[in-house]
C-alpha positions in Angstrom: -1.2 32.6 -0.3 -4.9 33.1 0.5 -5.8 35.1 3.6 -7.3 33.5 6.7 -10.5 35.4 6.0 -10.7 33.9 2.5 -10.9 30.4 3.9 -13.5 31.1 6.5 -16.2 30.4 4.0 -15.3 26.8 4.0 -17.7 26.4 6.9 -20.9 27.4 4.2 -2.9 -6.6 10.8 -4.6 -7.5 14.1 -7.5 -9.8 15.0 -10.8 -8.6 16.2 -10.1 -10.1 19.6 -7.0 -7.9 19.9 -8.8 -4.9 18.5 -11.5 -5.2 21.2 -9.1 -5.1 24.1 -10.6 -2.6 26.5 -13.7 -1.9 24.4 -16.2 -4.3 25.9 -19.6 -5.3 24.6 -21.5 -3.9 27.5 -20.9 -1.2 30.1 -22.4 0.6 33.0 -23.6 4.1 32.5 -20.6 6.3 31.7 -19.7 9.1 34.1 -21.0 12.5 33.2 -18.6 14.3 30.9 -18.5 18.0 30.3 -18.1 18.5 26.6 -14.6 19.8 25.7 -13.0 19.1 29.1 -9.4 17.9 29.1 -8.4 16.8 32.6 -7.5 13.9 34.8 -11.0 12.7 35.4 -10.4 9.4 33.6 -6.8 8.8 34.6 -5.8 5.2 34.5 -8.2 4.4 31.7 -7.0 2.7 28.4 -8.8 3.3 25.2 -8.4 1.5 21.9 -8.3 3.8 18.8 -8.5 2.3 15.3 -7.5 4.4 12.3 -6.1 4.0 8.8 -2.4 4.8 8.1 -3.0 8.6 7.7 -4.4 8.6 11.3 -1.1 7.4 12.8 -0.7 10.2 15.3 3.0 10.2 16.4 3.7 8.4 19.7 5.3 11.6 21.1 2.0 13.5 20.6 -0.1 10.7 22.1 2.3 10.8 25.1 1.3 14.4 25.6 -2.3 13.4 25.8 -1.5 10.7 28.3 0.5 13.1 30.4 -2.3 15.7 30.4 -5.2 13.2 31.1 -3.7 10.0 32.5 -5.5 8.1 29.7 -3.5 5.5 27.8 -4.1 5.1 24.1 -3.8 1.8 22.3 -3.5 3.1 18.7 -4.1 0.4 16.1 -3.4 1.2 12.4 -5.3 -0.9 9.8 -6.1 -0.6 6.1 -9.1 1.6 5.5 -11.2 -1.2 4.1 -10.3 -3.6 6.9 -11.6 -1.2 9.5 -15.0 -1.1 7.8 -15.1 -4.9 7.7 -14.1 -5.2 11.4 -16.8 -2.8 12.4 -19.5 -4.7 10.5 -18.3 -8.1 11.8 -17.9 -6.9 15.4 -21.3 -5.1 15.5 -23.0 -8.1 14.1 -21.6 -10.1 17.0 -22.8 -7.3 19.4 -19.2 -6.4 20.3 -17.6 -2.9 20.2 -14.9 -2.8 17.4 -13.0 -0.1 19.3 -13.5 2.8 21.8 -12.8 5.5 19.2 -12.3 4.9 15.5 -12.7 5.7 11.8 -16.0 6.6 10.4 -15.7 7.4 6.7 -18.2 9.7 4.9 -19.3 6.8 2.8 -20.2 4.7 5.9 -22.5 7.2 7.5 -25.8 6.0 6.0 -25.1 2.4 6.9 -23.8 3.0 10.4 -26.5 5.6 11.2 -29.4 3.3 10.2 -28.0 0.4 12.1 -27.8 2.7 15.2 -24.2 1.6 16.0 -22.8 4.9 17.0 -23.1 7.3 20.0 -24.5 10.7 19.0 -21.7 13.2 19.8 -23.8 16.4 20.0 -23.3 16.7 23.7 -19.8 15.3 23.9 -18.0 17.9 21.7 -17.2 21.4 22.8 -19.6 24.0 21.2 -16.6 25.9 19.8 -15.3 22.8 18.0 -18.8 22.1 16.6 -19.0 25.6 15.3 -15.8 25.5 13.3 -16.0 21.9 12.1 -15.7 21.6 8.3 -18.1 19.1 6.7 -19.8 18.3 10.0 -23.1 18.1 8.1 -21.9 15.0 6.2 -21.8 13.1 9.5 -25.1 14.4 10.8 -28.2 12.3 10.3 -31.5 13.4 11.8 -29.7 16.0 13.8 -27.5 13.3 15.3 -23.7 13.8 14.9 -22.3 10.2 14.6 -18.7 11.2 14.1 -16.5 14.3 14.3 -14.5 15.1 11.1 -10.7 14.9 11.6 -9.8 15.8 8.1 -11.0 17.8 5.1 -10.5 15.8 1.9 -11.7 16.1 -1.7 -10.8 14.8 -5.1 -8.3 16.7 -7.2 -5.5 16.1 -9.7 -1.8 16.4 -8.7 0.8 16.7 -11.5 4.6 16.8 -11.5 5.1 20.1 -13.3 8.9 19.4 -13.5 8.1 16.3 -15.6 5.7 18.3 -17.8 8.4 20.9 -18.5 11.0 18.2 -19.3 8.5 16.9 -22.0 8.0 20.5 -23.3 4.5 20.8 -22.0 3.7 24.3 -20.9 0.0 24.3 -20.2 -2.1 22.7 -17.5 -4.6 20.0 -18.7 -8.2 21.1 -18.4 -9.9 18.4 -20.5 -9.7 14.7 -20.7 -8.5 15.1 -24.3 -5.7 17.4 -23.3 -4.7 15.1 -20.5 -4.6 12.1 -22.9 -2.3 14.1 -25.2 0.0 15.2 -22.4 0.3 11.7 -21.1 1.2 10.3 -24.5 3.8 13.0 -24.8 5.3 12.2 -21.5 5.4 8.5 -22.5 6.8 9.1 -26.0 9.6 11.3 -24.7 10.6 8.8 -22.1 9.9 10.9 -19.1 7.9 8.2 -17.4 6.8 4.9 -18.9 3.3 5.1 -17.4 2.4 8.8 -16.9 -1.0 8.5 -15.2 -2.0 6.6 -12.0 -5.3 5.8 -10.4 -6.3 2.6 -8.5 -8.3 -0.2 -10.2 -8.5 -2.8 -7.5 -11.9 -3.8 -6.1 -12.5 -1.2 -3.5 -13.6 2.3 -2.6 -10.5 4.0 -4.0 -11.4 2.7 -7.5 -15.1 3.6 -7.5 -14.6 7.1 -6.1 -12.2 8.0 -8.9 -15.0 7.2 -11.4 -17.5 9.2 -9.3 -15.1 12.1 -9.3 -14.6 12.1 -13.0 -18.4 12.0 -13.5 -18.8 15.0 -11.2 -16.0 16.9 -12.8 -17.6 16.5 -16.2 -20.9 18.0 -14.9 -22.7 14.7 -14.4 -24.3 12.9 -11.5 -24.7 9.2 -10.6 -28.5 9.5 -9.9 -31.2 12.0 -10.5 -33.5 13.4 -7.8 -35.7 10.3 -8.0 -32.8 7.9 -7.5 -32.7 6.8 -11.1 -29.2 5.9 -12.5 -27.9 8.5 -15.0 -24.8 6.8 -16.3 -26.0 4.3 -18.9 -26.5 6.6 -22.0 -23.4 7.0 -24.2 -23.8 10.8 -24.0 -23.8 10.7 -20.2 -20.7 11.8 -18.2 -20.7 8.5 -16.4 -20.5 6.5 -19.6 -17.8 8.8 -21.1 -15.8 8.8 -17.9 -15.6 5.0 -17.9 -14.7 5.0 -21.6 -11.9 7.4 -20.8 -10.5 5.2 -18.0 -10.6 2.2 -20.4 -8.8 4.1 -23.1 -6.0 5.2 -20.6 -5.5 1.6 -19.6 -5.6 0.1 -23.1 -3.2 2.8 -24.5 -0.6 1.8 -21.9 -0.7 5.2 -20.1 -1.3 3.8 -16.6 0.7 1.0 -15.0 -1.0 -2.4 -15.6 -0.4 -3.3 -12.0 -2.9 -0.8 -10.7 -5.6 -3.4 -11.0 -4.3 -4.7 -7.7 -3.5 -1.4 -6.0 -5.4 0.8 -3.7 -5.2 4.6 -3.5 -2.3 4.9 -1.0 -0.2 2.6 -3.1 -0.8 4.6 -6.3 0.1 7.8 -4.5 3.3 6.1 -3.5 4.1 5.6 -7.2 3.8 9.4 -7.6 6.1 10.0 -4.7 8.6 7.5 -6.2 8.5 9.4 -9.5 7.0 6.5 -11.4 4.0 8.4 -12.6 3.6 12.1 -13.3 -0.1 12.5 -12.9 -2.1 11.4 -9.9 -5.4 11.7 -11.7 -7.7 11.6 -8.7 -5.6 12.4 -5.7 -6.3 14.4 -2.6 -4.6 17.3 -0.7 -3.7 15.0 2.2 -1.0 13.4 0.1 0.9 16.7 -0.6 2.8 16.6 2.7 4.1 13.2 1.8 5.0 14.2 -1.7 7.0 17.2 -0.4 8.9 15.4 2.3 12.4 14.0 1.8 11.5 11.2 4.2 8.8 9.8 2.0 9.3 11.1 -1.5 11.9 11.1 -4.3 10.2 14.0 -6.0 10.1 16.4 -3.1 12.3 18.9 -4.9 10.1 18.9 -8.0 7.5 21.5 -8.8 4.3 19.7 -7.8 0.9 21.3 -8.5 -2.7 20.6 -7.4 -5.1 21.3 -10.2 -8.9 20.9 -10.6 -10.0 17.6 -12.0 -10.1 17.8 -15.8 -13.5 17.6 -17.4 -14.5 15.9 -20.7 -15.6 19.2 -22.3 -13.3 21.6 -20.5 -16.1 23.0 -18.3 -15.0 21.6 -15.0 -17.9 21.8 -12.6 -16.5 20.6 -9.4 -15.6 17.7 -7.2 -16.8 16.1 -4.0 -15.7 15.9 -0.4 -14.4 12.8 1.3 -14.0 13.7 4.9 -13.3 11.1 7.6 -14.4 11.3 11.2 -13.8 9.9 14.7 -16.7 8.0 16.2 -17.6 6.2 19.4 -19.6 2.9 19.1 -22.7 2.7 21.4 -21.3 -0.7 22.7 -18.0 0.8 23.7 -17.0 1.4 27.3 -15.2 4.5 28.5 -17.3 7.0 26.5 -16.1 9.9 28.6 -12.4 9.1 28.0 -13.1 8.5 24.4 -14.9 11.9 24.0 -12.0 13.6 25.8 -9.6 12.1 23.2 -11.7 13.3 20.3 -11.9 16.8 21.8 -8.1 16.8 22.3 -7.5 15.6 18.7 -9.7 18.5 17.4 -7.5 21.2 19.0 -5.1 23.1 16.8 -1.8 21.5 18.0 -3.0 18.0 17.1 -4.6 19.1 13.8 -1.4 20.8 12.8 0.7 17.8 13.6 -1.8 15.6 11.7 -1.2 17.9 8.7 2.5 18.4 8.8 3.5 14.8 9.6 4.5 13.3 6.2 2.9 10.0 7.1 -0.5 11.7 7.8 -1.0 14.9 5.8 -4.6 15.5 6.9 -6.0 18.9 5.9 -7.3 20.4 9.1 -11.0 19.9 9.8 -11.3 23.0 11.9 -11.3 26.5 10.2 -9.2 27.9 13.1 -6.4 25.4 12.4 -6.7 25.8 8.7 -6.5 29.6 8.9 -3.5 29.3 11.1 -1.7 27.4 8.3 -2.7 30.1 5.9 -1.5 32.9 8.1 1.9 31.3 8.5 2.2 30.3 4.8 2.4 26.6 5.6 -0.6 25.4 3.6 0.9 23.4 0.7 -1.0 24.2 -2.5 -3.0 26.8 -0.6 -3.8 29.0 -3.6 -5.1 26.0 -5.6 -7.0 24.6 -2.6 -8.8 28.0 -2.2 -9.7 27.9 -5.9 -11.1 24.4 -5.8 -12.8 24.7 -2.4 -16.0 26.5 -3.7 -16.6 23.6 -6.1 -16.5 20.9 -3.3 -20.0 19.5 -2.6 -21.4 16.2 -1.3 -21.5 13.3 -3.8 -25.1 12.6 -2.5 -26.8 16.0 -1.7 -29.4 14.3 0.5 -27.0 12.1 2.4 -25.1 9.0 1.7 -27.6 6.1 1.1 -27.5 3.0 3.3 -26.7 0.9 0.3 -23.8 3.0 -0.8 -21.0 0.6 0.4 -22.4 -2.3 -1.7 -23.0 0.0 -4.7 -19.4 1.2 -4.4 -18.1 -2.3 -4.5 -20.3 -3.2 -7.4 -19.1 -0.1 -9.3 -15.4 -1.0 -8.6 -16.0 -4.5 -9.9 -17.7 -3.1 -13.0 -14.9 -0.6 -13.7 -12.1 -3.1 -13.4 -14.0 -5.5 -15.7 -14.6 -2.9 -18.3 -11.1 -1.4 -18.2 -9.4 -4.8 -18.6 -11.7 -5.6 -21.6 -13.8 -8.3 -20.0 -16.9 -6.3 -20.5 -18.1 -3.5 -22.8 -18.8 -0.1 -21.3 -22.5 -0.5 -22.1 -22.9 -4.0 -20.7 -21.1 -3.1 -17.6 -23.0 0.1 -16.8 -26.4 -1.5 -17.7 -25.6 -4.3 -15.2 -24.5 -1.7 -12.5 -27.7 0.3 -13.0 -29.8 -2.8 -12.6 -28.0 -3.6 -9.3 -28.5 -0.1 -8.1 -32.2 -0.2 -8.8 -32.5 -3.4 -6.8 -30.6 -2.0 -3.9 -32.9 1.1 -3.9 -35.9 -1.2 -3.6 -34.5 -3.4 -0.9 -35.2 -2.1 2.7 
């Protein structure tokens, strides 16, 4: 396992009405809150917290927060995409969607420009700010609009036990080798559909393509914002061609056209696929738990994303954060909750719980896992970490959510054979250029 020192370099189904309970559209000035304080100052307050399934902090842990602070937490778990839609709808109506909630890396540009979120610079303890991994992704114009609660990135997870059953002894490093291994797994009857990745219309579809583009040494746009994925020689074009081939060769389940990322990861945990092509480290806890997985006894391995030419050049980070809308009431109690969540005990629960699996977003908690040999895939994570960089070096653009949806639509259409690769990518490039021009 890597040493703690080695990881220190990581620093360089409810209605909106129900969701808004206790949030409020307007509020009086919040009482002064000393950043990082955990006490009874806001005892009797109730805050609504809205997170995706992997943010489902156990009730027993939330009870500890209530006992310590007197603040009651109404935790609402929604699908990731539904949270984004609720935020946009609520804010358009000048209503707070929650007191504390999900802010994904991909929403930062949109939410920041709209001015929907409270800057957290003076609400978070300096020590937590210092050790926050990927804090810069949530910082726009020196304003921290959310505090990262996990450290995620795209990687590939394989069931090495299945590979050995098929007589495969090497780890795939190229798309060609991955294609060959998948065909071997299928031909030998190990799994009918060896590879899994989502193809429904949504973020989990588009980010898989983005990840393959990056792993092959490519980028979506050049420094001037011009699309770089329309030429047949480009990694973007070749990555989409690769996805189409996997689908048309029967190497991925046909039903993935209606599945999101979490559902595909469940297929891996059920032993129905042997390769989660664009997975993330947060799923490993679930895969290795007897409560949530049928393959928990198998030899599972995190590996870098294969590249089209074997020269894998990296991946990108997908951190998620906790934010406080400006329209929300109870900002002091909300900030106290975020500071509490960022402490090591909560981050470790968030990692170890098989229903969560969030890689700690604080180097102190991450190094504690390393020191106690509890970081699943620690050696591989250490090897991949230096290759993790932002998808957009200069910040996620405001128009990213729409581009992501358009990309997912294009990918699904091309993979299912409704459009050619060239026609699909030309159309997507045209849409991207129009978004770039639109204020």
